[in-house]
N, C-alpha and C positions, 0 to 999 in steps of 0.2 A: 319268737315263733308266733304264727298267727293262731286264730281261733280254730277249734276242731271243725271239720267239714260237717255240714248238715247232711241229712239223709239224701236229699237231692244231689248235693255235691259229691257224696260217696258214690251214688248211682252213676253220675256223669263220669267220674274218674274211672269206674269199672268199665263203662262203655268205651272209653278212650283206649283201653288196653287192647281192644280188637279193632283199632282204627284201620281203615282199608289201605292206607299208603305207608309203605316202608320208607326209611330214610332214602332219599334220592328220588322219591316219587313213584317207585314201582308199586303197582297194585297187586295185592295178593290174589292168586287164582281163586281161592275159596270165596273171595268177596266180589267176584265179577257178577254182575247182574245180567241175566240173559234178556234177549229181545222179548221173549214170551212173558217174563216177569215184569218188564217195563209196560208192555201192552195190557197186562192184567190190572194195573193200577186204575181203579175206577173213580177215584176222587180227584177233584181239582188240585193242582199243585202250583206253588209259586216258587220259581227258581230266581233268587236274587243274588247279584254280584255287586261288589263295590269297585270303584275305579281307583285302585290303590296298588302301586308296585309293591312287591315284585310279581304279584300274580296278574294274570290276564283278566281284564274286565269282563270278557265274554266266556269265562271258564265254565259257567253253568249252562251256557247255550246248548251244547251237545246233549246234555241230560234233558233239558226242557224239550228239545226236539224229539226225544224218544218217548216221552210221556204223552199219552193221548189227550189229556186235558190240562196241559201245563201252560203257564205263561212265564216269560222271562222278563225281568226288570233289572235295569242297571241303575244303581243308586249312586249318583254323582256326588263327590265331595264328602262322602260319609267317613272316610278314613278308617283306621282299625280301632 
């Protein structure tokens, strides 16, 4: 068995329990972000995606489009 999780590791594990996607990719209704919430984000944001199957390289583009100060970057050849 591996070493015990650090405090940060435990916090990350706890946050993953409320992950927004269910098996099969369904988004839980309670986790849907409204247009008003997206528009209220006042800080710059970077949406980065990797070019690695099975996901779409442009998966973060719709989110970047909804944030007023976002930039989308595709990281080629990064792998997982």
